[in-house]
PATIDO-262583 format. One record per residue (C-alpha): residue number from 0; y, x, z; residue in three letters. Coordinates in Angstrom, 1 decimal, padded with zeros to 4 digits. Example, Ala and Ser with C-alpha at 12.3 -4.5 7.8 and 13.67 -1.06 7.14 Angstrom:
REC  num   north    east      up  residuo
REC    0  -004.5   012.3   007.8      ALA
REC    1  -001.1   013.7   007.1      SER
This chain:
REC  num   north    east      up  residuo
REC    0  -009.3   000.5   012.0      MET
REC    1  -006.3  -000.7   009.3      ASN
REC    2  -003.7  -003.1   011.2      ALA
REC    3  -004.5  -006.7   009.5      SER
REC    4  -001.6  -008.7   008.1      ILE
REC    5  -001.8  -012.4   007.4      TYR
REC    6   000.6  -013.4   004.1      ILE
REC    7   002.5  -017.1   004.8      SER
REC    8   004.6  -018.9   002.3      GLY
REC    9   005.6  -021.9   000.5      PRO
REC   10   001.4  -023.0  -001.7      ILE
REC   11   001.7  -026.9  -002.2      SER
REC   12   003.8  -027.5  -005.5      GLY
REC   13   004.7  -023.9  -006.5      ARG
REC   14   003.4  -022.6  -009.3      PRO
REC   15   004.1  -018.8  -008.9      PRO
REC   16   002.5  -019.1  -004.8      ALA
REC   17  -000.4  -017.6  -006.8      ALA
REC   18   001.9  -014.8  -008.5      HIS
REC   19   003.9  -014.1  -005.3      ASP
REC   20   000.7  -013.8  -003.0      PHE
REC   21  -000.2  -011.3  -005.0      ARG
REC   22   002.5  -009.2  -005.4      LEU
REC   23   002.8  -009.1  -001.6      ALA
REC   24  -000.9  -008.5  -001.1      ASP
REC   25  -001.2  -005.3  -003.7      ASP
REC   26   002.1  -004.1  -001.7      LEU
REC   27   000.5  -004.4   001.7      LEU
REC   28  -003.0  -003.3   000.8      SER
REC   29  -001.6  -000.1  -000.8      GLU
REC   30   001.0   000.5   002.3      LYS
REC   31  -002.9   001.0   003.9      GLY
REC   32  -003.1  -003.2   005.7      TYR
REC   33  -006.6  -004.9   005.6      SER
REC   34  -004.7  -008.2   003.9      VAL
REC   35  -005.7  -011.8   004.9      LEU
REC   36  -004.8  -013.9   001.8      ASN
REC   37  -004.7  -017.7   002.3      PRO
REC   38  -005.0  -018.0  -001.6      MET
REC   39  -008.7  -016.4  -001.2      HIS
REC   40  -009.8  -019.4   000.4      ILE
REC   41  -012.5  -020.9  -001.4      LYS
REC   42  -012.0  -024.8  -003.3      ASP
REC   43  -014.5  -026.9  -000.5      PRO
REC   44  -016.4  -027.8  -003.9      GLY
REC   45  -015.7  -031.7  -002.7      ILE
REC   46  -013.3  -034.2  -004.2      LYS
REC   47  -010.7  -035.2  -001.9      TYR
REC   48  -008.9  -038.6  -002.4      THR
REC   49  -005.6  -037.5  -001.4      THR
REC   50  -003.2  -034.8  -001.3      SER
REC   51  -003.3  -034.6   002.7      GLU
REC   52  -006.6  -034.4   002.7      GLU
REC   53  -006.6  -031.2   000.5      ILE
REC   54  -003.8  -029.3   002.5      TRP
REC   55  -005.4  -030.2   005.7      ALA
REC   56  -008.6  -028.4   004.3      TYR
REC   57  -007.0  -025.4   003.5      TYR
REC   58  -005.1  -025.5   006.5      MET
REC   59  -007.8  -025.6   008.8      ARG
REC   60  -009.5  -022.7   006.4      GLU
REC   61  -006.1  -020.8   006.6      ALA
REC   62  -005.2  -021.2   010.5      LEU
REC   63  -008.6  -019.0   011.8      PRO
REC   64  -007.4  -016.2   009.2      MET
REC   65  -004.3  -015.6   010.9      LEU
REC   66  -005.6  -015.9   014.3      LEU
REC   67  -007.4  -013.0   013.4      GLN
REC   68  -004.1  -011.0   012.0      ALA
REC   69  -001.8  -008.3   013.9      ASP
REC   70   000.7  -009.0   011.8      TYR
REC   71   002.0  -012.4   009.7      VAL
REC   72   004.3  -011.5   006.8      TYR
REC   73   006.3  -015.1   005.5      MET
REC   74   007.1  -014.8   002.3      LEU
REC   75   010.5  -015.7   001.1      ARG
REC   76   011.4  -019.6   001.2      HIS
REC   77   008.9  -020.5   003.6      TRP
REC   78   010.9  -022.2   005.3      GLU
REC   79   010.6  -024.9   002.7      ASN
REC   80   006.7  -025.2   003.5      SER
REC   81   005.2  -027.7   006.4      ARG
REC   82   002.0  -025.1   006.9      GLY
REC   83   004.1  -021.9   006.5      ALA
REC   84   006.6  -023.1   009.1      ARG
REC   85   003.3  -024.5   011.1      MET
REC   86   002.4  -020.4   011.1      GLU
REC   87   005.2  -019.2   011.9      PHE
REC   88   005.1  -021.6   015.1      ASN
REC   89   001.1  -020.5   016.2      LEU
REC   90   002.7  -016.6   015.5      ALA
REC   91   005.6  -016.8   017.8      SER
REC   92   003.7  -018.8   020.1      GLU
REC   93   000.7  -016.2   020.8      LEU
REC   94   003.1  -013.2   020.2      ASN
REC   95   001.6  -011.7   016.6      ILE
REC   96   004.5  -010.3   015.0      PRO
REC   97   006.8  -011.9   012.4      VAL
REC   98   007.9  -009.8   009.1      ILE
REC   99   010.1  -011.6   007.1      PHE
REC  100   009.8  -010.6   002.7      GLU
REC  101   013.4  -011.0   002.6      ASP
REC  102   014.9  -009.1   006.0      GLN
REC  103   012.2  -006.0   005.5      VAL
REC  104   013.9  -002.7   004.0      CYS
REC  105   010.5  -002.3   001.0      GLY
REC  106   007.9  -002.4   003.9      LEU
REC  107   009.1   001.0   004.7      CYS
REC  108   008.9   000.5   008.6      SER
REC  109   006.6  -002.5   008.8      ILE
REC  110   004.1   000.2   010.9      GLU
REC  111   006.7   000.9   013.6      SER
REC  112   007.5  -003.1   014.3      VAL
REC  113   007.6  -003.7   017.8      LYS
REC  114   005.5  -006.8   019.8      ASP
REC  115   007.5  -009.5   019.4      PRO
REC  116   010.3  -008.0   017.3      GLU
REC  117   010.8  -006.9   013.5      TYR
REC  118   012.7  -005.3   011.3      LEU
REC  119   015.5  -005.9   009.5      VAL
REC  120   018.3  -004.9   007.1      VAL
REC  121   022.2  -005.5   008.9      ASP
REC  122   025.1  -005.6   007.0      ASP
REC  123   025.4  -002.4   006.4      ASP
REC  124   022.1  -001.8   004.9      GLY
REC  125   021.1  -000.2   007.6      GLU
REC  126   017.2  -000.8   009.6      ASP
REC  127   017.3  -002.8   012.6      LYS
REC  128   015.2  -004.7   015.4      TYR
REC  129   015.8  -008.1   016.0      VAL
């Protein structure tokens, strides 16, 4: 059975979000992971009156996906997103290993990430665990 990985990152108000999530999905799938991508959540089919209601709907759908994941993959600029920060905090509290897009050397060693550490590239360009 393949390890599952949830993609987390900024979505709301960010037109390139679909592109960023699709690239990550493709890359992770090529590495053999079962990808949990919140961009695949279906439209609720009803009209919400506020952006807050829409956000809450998508987060209620996304968080159960995250809870199924073996890893969480944080896209760049995740810290600017309220939802991604929530996902990061939940993963951290539940000891789900978090992997940061901007700190992983081409996902070269994602298989060897150990709970709850993650692989980073140091100032000398060497891989190390933090």
